[in-house]
ZAVO-564248 format. One record per residue (C-alpha): residue in one letter; x, y, z. Coordinates in pm, 1 decimal. Last residue first. Layout:
% residues N
rest, x, y, z
A, X, Y, Z
...
//
This chain:
% residues 392
rest, x, y, z
L, -107.7, 361.3, 3083.5
V, -41.9, 296.6, 2715.7
R, 103.8, 571.0, 2500.1
V, -24.8, 563.8, 2144.4
V, 128.5, 600.6, 1799.2
A, -133.7, 536.4, 1531.8
F, -89.0, 443.1, 1166.1
K, -382.2, 413.0, 925.4
L, -309.1, 319.2, 565.5
Y, -590.6, 316.6, 306.6
R, -636.0, 680.6, 217.5
T, -648.2, 598.4, -154.5
E, -975.9, 406.2, -112.8
P, -1131.3, 716.9, 43.0
M, -1145.3, 883.4, -300.8
A, -1261.8, 1246.1, -287.4
P, -955.7, 1349.8, -86.1
L, -722.8, 1187.0, -342.1
V, -431.2, 1069.8, -131.5
P, -65.3, 1057.8, -234.3
H, 145.0, 741.3, -187.7
D, 483.0, 909.6, -249.4
P, 379.5, 1112.6, 54.9
A, 440.5, 818.9, 294.6
A, 124.1, 646.3, 410.9
G, -104.4, 773.0, 684.3
R, -40.7, 918.2, 1026.8
W, -183.4, 974.4, 1372.1
D, 47.1, 1070.5, 1658.4
L, 44.4, 1082.7, 2036.2
L, -291.5, 921.0, 2110.0
Q, -303.8, 869.1, 2487.1
I, -422.6, 532.4, 2610.6
R, -587.9, 391.1, 2921.1
R, -572.2, 30.2, 3032.1
G, -825.4, -194.3, 3207.1
A, -809.3, -451.6, 2927.4
K, -1159.8, -358.7, 2808.7
T, -1056.8, 6.4, 2807.2
A, -753.8, -74.6, 2593.4
M, -972.6, -280.8, 2361.1
S, -1204.1, 16.8, 2323.5
D, -920.2, 253.4, 2229.2
V, -745.8, 51.0, 1958.6
I, -1082.6, -70.9, 1824.1
D, -1218.9, 285.8, 1818.3
L, -908.9, 400.6, 1631.6
F, -971.2, 138.1, 1365.2
V, -1338.3, 222.8, 1323.2
G, -1269.9, 595.4, 1304.4
S, -1001.8, 546.2, 1041.5
E, -1212.7, 318.2, 823.2
I, -1142.5, -53.0, 793.0
H, -1233.0, -117.9, 428.6
H, -921.1, 80.4, 330.1
S, -712.0, -207.9, 464.9
C, -356.6, -119.3, 570.8
S, -410.6, -106.4, 947.2
A, -131.4, 6.6, 1176.9
T, -20.9, 13.2, 1539.9
L, 275.4, 175.3, 1712.9
L, 228.0, 106.0, 2084.7
I, 441.4, 290.8, 2339.0
G, 478.9, 188.9, 2702.5
G, 387.2, 410.7, 2997.8
E, 281.8, 104.1, 3192.0
R, 439.1, -197.7, 3028.9
I, 302.5, -376.3, 2723.1
I, 227.9, -747.8, 2760.3
R, -145.8, -774.3, 2826.9
Y, -232.8, -470.0, 2615.6
V, -63.4, -640.6, 2320.6
G, -288.0, -946.8, 2331.7
A, -607.4, -742.0, 2347.5
H, -473.3, -537.4, 2058.6
L, -423.5, -846.3, 1844.3
E, -761.5, -994.1, 1931.4
R, -945.8, -672.4, 1849.7
Y, -760.6, -636.6, 1517.3
G, -861.4, -990.3, 1419.7
Q, -1220.3, -928.5, 1523.9
K, -1228.7, -621.2, 1302.6
A, -1103.8, -832.1, 1012.8
S, -1375.2, -1091.7, 1075.4
Q, -1637.7, -817.6, 1061.5
V, -1488.8, -654.7, 750.6
N, -1489.2, -975.2, 543.8
K, -1783.7, -889.4, 316.6
K, -1645.4, -541.8, 255.7
S, -1356.6, -674.4, 51.5
K, -977.0, -713.4, 62.1
T, -971.3, -795.4, 433.2
F, -712.3, -865.8, 700.7
S, -448.3, -653.9, 529.7
P, -104.6, -753.6, 650.8
P, -21.3, -679.3, 1013.9
D, 186.5, -385.7, 1142.8
L, 165.3, -403.9, 1522.3
V, 478.1, -255.3, 1682.7
V, 535.5, -279.8, 2057.2
V, 755.6, -59.9, 2278.6
D, 837.1, -101.0, 2648.0
F, 788.6, -477.6, 2652.9
T, 665.2, -750.0, 2889.0
K, 730.7, -1123.8, 2917.5
G, 540.9, -1321.0, 3183.7
E, 581.0, -1652.6, 3002.0
A, 203.9, -1685.5, 2959.2
H, 192.1, -1333.3, 2816.1
L, 471.2, -1414.7, 2571.1
R, 290.1, -1732.9, 2465.5
K, -43.8, -1558.3, 2404.5
L, 119.4, -1280.7, 2202.7
S, 322.0, -1535.2, 2008.3
D, 16.1, -1740.6, 1910.7
F, -152.4, -1440.2, 1750.0
V, 183.4, -1348.0, 1596.9
D, 217.8, -1682.8, 1418.5
E, 578.0, -1785.6, 1468.3
Q, 918.4, -1753.4, 1303.5
E, 1160.3, -1567.2, 1529.0
F, 1385.5, -1269.3, 1472.4
T, 1660.6, -1133.7, 1696.3
V, 1803.2, -785.2, 1753.6
H, 2101.8, -691.0, 1969.3
T, 2358.5, -756.9, 1693.0
L, 2305.3, -476.3, 1442.2
Q, 2588.7, -473.8, 1187.4
N, 2361.6, -317.2, 921.5
L, 2401.8, -608.0, 678.7
T, 2375.5, -849.1, 972.0
A, 2036.8, -705.2, 1067.7
N, 1934.5, -723.5, 701.0
A, 2026.0, -1093.0, 689.4
T, 1812.4, -1159.3, 997.3
A, 1521.1, -972.3, 838.7
R, 1554.1, -1171.7, 516.1
K, 1559.3, -1507.0, 698.1
V, 1266.1, -1406.3, 917.8
A, 1070.7, -1301.4, 609.0
D, 1149.9, -1633.1, 436.7
A, 1032.4, -1828.0, 741.5
S, 701.0, -1642.9, 724.5
V, 492.8, -1632.1, 1042.9
D, 673.1, -1317.6, 1155.2
I, 817.0, -1206.3, 1488.5
G, 1082.7, -944.8, 1562.6
L, 1243.8, -915.6, 1905.1
V, 1452.3, -607.6, 1985.7
S, 1676.4, -544.9, 2284.0
K, 1816.6, -241.8, 2467.9
A, 1701.5, -16.0, 2186.5
G, 1960.6, 233.7, 2068.9
A, 1819.9, 404.8, 1759.1
H, 1970.5, 143.4, 1526.3
A, 1787.1, -129.8, 1716.0
A, 1456.7, 51.6, 1678.5
H, 1518.5, 117.1, 1308.3
L, 1608.4, -250.0, 1268.8
A, 1285.5, -367.1, 1429.4
F, 1064.5, -126.9, 1233.8
G, 1194.4, -251.8, 899.4
G, 1275.7, -614.9, 976.7
D, 1199.9, -765.8, 635.1
N, 853.9, -878.2, 754.7
C, 821.3, -782.2, 1123.3
F, 461.8, -898.6, 1166.0
C, 495.0, -804.4, 1535.0
D, 797.7, -595.8, 1636.4
L, 862.6, -620.7, 2011.8
V, 1097.6, -367.5, 2170.9
E, 1278.7, -354.1, 2503.4
S, 1374.9, 9.2, 2546.1
N, 1707.0, 183.2, 2616.9
P, 1652.6, 414.9, 2318.5
A, 1347.4, 306.6, 2112.9
F, 1088.9, 580.0, 2170.4
R, 1229.7, 857.5, 1949.4
R, 1336.7, 604.9, 1685.6
I, 996.3, 444.4, 1641.2
A, 868.5, 733.4, 1429.0
L, 1133.4, 665.1, 1163.0
R, 939.0, 358.6, 1054.6
N, 641.9, 586.5, 990.7
E, 840.7, 765.3, 722.4
R, 909.4, 449.9, 521.0
Q, 573.0, 287.3, 594.3
D, 435.1, 316.7, 238.5
L, 758.5, 177.0, 92.7
F, 683.4, -181.8, 186.8
F, 952.7, -381.0, 3.6
A, 971.7, -632.9, -284.8
T, 666.0, -549.3, -503.3
K, 460.1, -807.8, -310.7
Q, 708.4, -996.6, -90.8
G, 1051.7, -1043.8, -247.4
E, 1109.1, -1292.9, -532.2
L, 1148.3, -1075.9, -841.8
V, 1269.6, -750.3, -690.1
D, 1495.3, -923.5, -439.3
I, 1572.8, -681.7, -157.8
S, 1873.0, -608.9, 60.5
F, 1796.2, -342.1, 316.7
R, 2033.3, -70.4, 428.1
L, 1971.3, 178.1, 708.0
G, 2004.9, 557.4, 691.9
G, 1631.8, 618.0, 679.9
D, 1577.2, 345.9, 422.0
E, 1857.7, 283.2, 172.7
I, 1819.2, 9.9, -87.2
T, 2045.1, -284.8, -157.6
T, 1970.0, -458.1, -485.0
C, 1891.8, -814.7, -582.7
G, 1822.4, -935.6, -933.4
A, 1602.8, -922.8, -1238.9
E, 1706.4, -847.6, -1594.5
G, 1625.4, -622.2, -1888.7
R, 1258.1, -577.4, -1966.3
L, 936.3, -753.8, -1865.6
I, 1087.6, -1002.8, -1620.7
G, 838.2, -1226.2, -1445.3
K, 525.5, -1273.2, -1238.5
R, 170.9, -1328.1, -1357.9
Q, -179.8, -1367.1, -1219.8
P, -452.4, -1373.2, -1482.1
L, -685.7, -1075.4, -1541.9
K, -1064.7, -1095.3, -1533.3
E, -1082.1, -747.0, -1372.6
L, -1188.0, -881.0, -1030.8
E, -926.5, -1155.4, -1076.9
R, -659.9, -888.1, -1069.3
L, -739.3, -828.3, -700.6
P, -595.6, -1175.9, -633.3
S, -251.7, -1010.1, -654.8
E, 28.2, -1191.8, -837.7
N, 108.3, -922.7, -1093.6
R, 465.4, -856.7, -989.5
E, 614.4, -762.6, -1327.9
I, 982.1, -667.8, -1318.9
I, 1149.6, -393.4, -1519.6
G, 1528.5, -426.6, -1526.0
K, 1846.6, -223.4, -1536.8
P, 1634.3, 88.1, -1563.5
Q, 1691.7, 357.5, -1829.1
L, 1477.3, 609.6, -1638.1
L, 1265.9, 814.2, -1879.7
S, 1312.8, 613.3, -2201.5
E, 1273.4, 281.9, -2020.7
L, 963.5, 406.9, -1839.8
I, 808.7, 510.3, -2171.4
D, 869.0, 174.4, -2336.6
C, 745.9, -5.0, -2023.6
I, 416.5, 187.8, -2038.3
S, 379.3, 84.0, -2404.1
Q, 436.7, -277.5, -2304.5
L, 175.6, -253.6, -2027.8
R, -100.3, -112.3, -2247.0
A, -333.9, -411.8, -2216.2
D, -265.4, -418.1, -1842.2
M, -373.9, -54.7, -1816.5
G, -709.3, -127.9, -1980.3
F, -764.2, -445.4, -1781.2
S, -710.8, -264.2, -1453.1
F, -491.3, -383.2, -1164.8
T, -144.2, -353.2, -1313.9
Q, 163.9, -406.5, -1095.5
I, 516.8, -298.4, -1182.7
S, 857.7, -323.4, -1013.3
L, 1134.6, -101.5, -1149.4
F, 1504.1, -172.0, -1091.3
E, 1811.6, 54.9, -1083.1
N, 1750.4, 186.9, -731.5
F, 1421.3, 30.0, -621.2
K, 1148.1, 214.0, -808.7
D, 790.5, 105.0, -744.7
V, 526.7, 134.1, -1017.5
I, 156.8, 71.9, -955.8
L, -96.3, 111.6, -1237.2
G, -471.9, 47.7, -1208.3
P, -581.8, 400.8, -1278.9
L, -306.7, 640.8, -1390.9
F, -431.9, 967.1, -1240.1
D, -142.1, 970.5, -990.2
S, -374.3, 891.6, -698.2
E, -559.6, 650.3, -928.4
S, -254.7, 423.3, -942.5
F, 30.3, 514.9, -711.8
V, 316.2, 567.1, -954.4
L, 683.3, 619.9, -867.4
R, 677.7, 459.1, -526.5
F, 1027.0, 540.1, -402.4
T, 1391.9, 433.1, -412.8
N, 1672.1, 633.1, -574.2
S, 1674.4, 880.1, -287.1
S, 1843.5, 1219.1, -253.5
P, 1561.6, 1428.7, -396.7
Y, 1287.3, 1239.1, -210.2
L, 970.9, 1449.3, -224.1
K, 1079.8, 1673.5, -510.6
R, 1209.5, 1378.5, -710.5
R, 887.6, 1196.9, -633.5
L, 675.8, 1481.6, -774.3
G, 876.5, 1500.6, -1096.1
L, 842.9, 1125.4, -1148.2
A, 463.2, 1144.6, -1124.5
Q, 449.5, 1436.4, -1368.6
Q, 678.3, 1252.9, -1611.4
L, 455.6, 945.6, -1588.0
R, 145.8, 1152.7, -1665.2
K, 313.8, 1323.5, -1961.7
R, 440.5, 993.8, -2101.6
F, 95.0, 837.8, -2062.3
F, -70.4, 1115.1, -2263.8
D, 206.9, 1112.3, -2525.4
A, 154.1, 738.8, -2575.0
D, -214.9, 793.0, -2652.0
I, -536.1, 878.9, -2467.4
E, -680.9, 1164.0, -2672.5
E, -860.1, 1427.6, -2471.2
F, -1209.9, 1514.3, -2347.7
A, -1140.8, 1636.0, -1996.4
T, -1202.6, 1455.8, -1665.4
S, -910.7, 1230.2, -1747.8
L, -812.3, 868.0, -1697.5
L, -1145.8, 765.8, -1548.9
R, -1191.5, 404.7, -1447.5
V, -1516.9, 272.2, -1593.6
S, -1701.9, -50.0, -1513.1
I, -1583.7, -93.1, -1155.8
L, -1798.7, -397.7, -1073.0
S, -1595.1, -566.5, -1344.3
H, -1700.8, -767.3, -1650.5
P, -1800.4, -469.1, -1866.8
N, -1450.8, -317.4, -1832.5
Y, -1399.0, 27.3, -1980.1
F, -1092.7, 249.0, -1936.0
G, -1146.0, 623.3, -1919.4
V, -1263.9, 949.1, -2070.1
G, -1425.5, 1248.9, -1904.6
L, -1752.1, 1386.0, -1769.9
T, -1901.3, 1492.5, -2105.5
K, -2251.2, 1633.1, -2051.9
G, -2531.0, 1440.3, -2225.4
G, -2810.3, 1493.0, -1973.9
A, -2771.9, 1144.7, -1828.6
S, -2406.1, 1229.6, -1772.1
L, -2151.6, 1114.9, -2025.0
L, -1834.3, 907.7, -2000.3
E, -1626.1, 866.6, -2314.6
V, -1472.9, 525.4, -2361.5
I, -1120.8, 388.5, -2403.3
D, -1131.8, 13.3, -2458.7
G, -1002.9, -241.3, -2205.7
I, -1301.6, -476.0, -2242.8
L, -1486.3, -398.8, -2563.5
P, -1699.5, -96.1, -2645.7
S, -2018.8, -164.4, -2845.7
G, -2070.5, 190.9, -2977.4
K, -2312.5, 305.9, -2709.2
T, -2367.6, 179.5, -2353.3
E, -2670.6, 295.3, -2154.2
R, -2795.6, 360.6, -1803.3
I, -2479.6, 298.2, -1600.4
E, -2472.4, 349.0, -1222.9
N, -2516.1, -21.6, -1141.4
S, -2186.2, -103.1, -1315.6
F, -1981.8, 127.2, -1095.9
V, -1805.0, 435.6, -1227.9
W, -1471.7, 514.6, -1064.5
P, -1268.8, 837.1, -1066.7
H, -1395.3, 1012.5, -749.3
G, -1338.1, 1385.9, -795.7
S, -1656.0, 1562.3, -681.4
L, -1790.2, 1555.4, -1037.3
I, -1763.3, 1176.3, -1038.0
R, -1952.2, 1148.2, -706.9
G, -2230.5, 1372.3, -837.2
E, -2269.7, 1202.4, -1177.9
E, -2541.3, 953.0, -1080.3
K, -2832.0, 1199.8, -1095.6
N, -3002.0, 1025.0, -1391.5
K, -2832.1, 705.4, -1501.2
L, -2491.3, 734.6, -1656.9
I, -2409.2, 712.8, -2026.5
I, -2103.9, 517.3, -2139.6
Q, -1975.4, 600.6, -2485.5
K, -1778.5, 449.6, -2769.3
D, -1787.3, 668.5, -3081.1
L, -1584.8, 932.3, -2899.7
H, -1734.1, 1279.6, -2908.3
S, -1652.3, 1604.8, -3083.1
M, -1661.7, 1941.6, -2910.1
//
């Protein structure tokens, strides 16, 4: 077998995690660099003993120095990316055969490190989080155009995570045009703006979890915290809730959620702009209580250094909810930070109930929708935790 002229050689006994299926090599695991690879180059990864472990993107300026594209020695060209994208598309068409909206590519989970592609009907929304993938963005767009003939491909590269790869933040139209489209989500319609909507325009990872509220919503008074575009709130209203209140700190989110309620002809749901932490205190002071509460906050931490403050945020939220949820009420609560591990999150949900003099029963425990597949050897891909608990 021949070798690439640009190689990364690991320190002794550092290949175990790679062999188990984790696709990242960290800078402190590298013993030697050969061939003077530049940022974004394709390199061959070798064990200390000289065994080929695969090929991947190189970034000497990132803590993640190598992101593996393949555990085999193969050429990384347009045909490679076409095959990977076809495989990803084939999976989504099996998962959602009647839907034109799904996450088409979920980065490392689809063996395309640093690439996110969301499909919203005739539009594609792209994010690139690795320098190597960003450098090949136009080639990726060429392939996506040939596979799907989209009306527009939009770049939503505004995440601060790009700074870790020395990439600038960008937003704009890569191909075709931008615009609004109305997607279907569990029988409901949501109008989204692919260029101006939050993140990639809509949170597809909760699409199946949103359906979980329907069994508890009939004849219930529902509170949806961090309601965003109104996903959980509108599903509750559609399922026959007596009343639904959605709260979000963003005025734009409240405007979008209100418009989506009108789009679906749902009248017994209202949305208010307020910080949820303040809302929980105010509702308690006013003596308001609810049968069903949704807690779906944004990520409280993007790094390990902020885990303690994130945990405190989750504690405060749950303490507030346990003061306003009725006996026998249902709490649907989520964490989307992979730095908050499942056991840690569930312990917060449970311990704060105990502290509030409440007991809980865990009825369901979920992750992201299956178009966000998990690599068992890579905990970072199992980022979403979603619990359904009964509060006594």
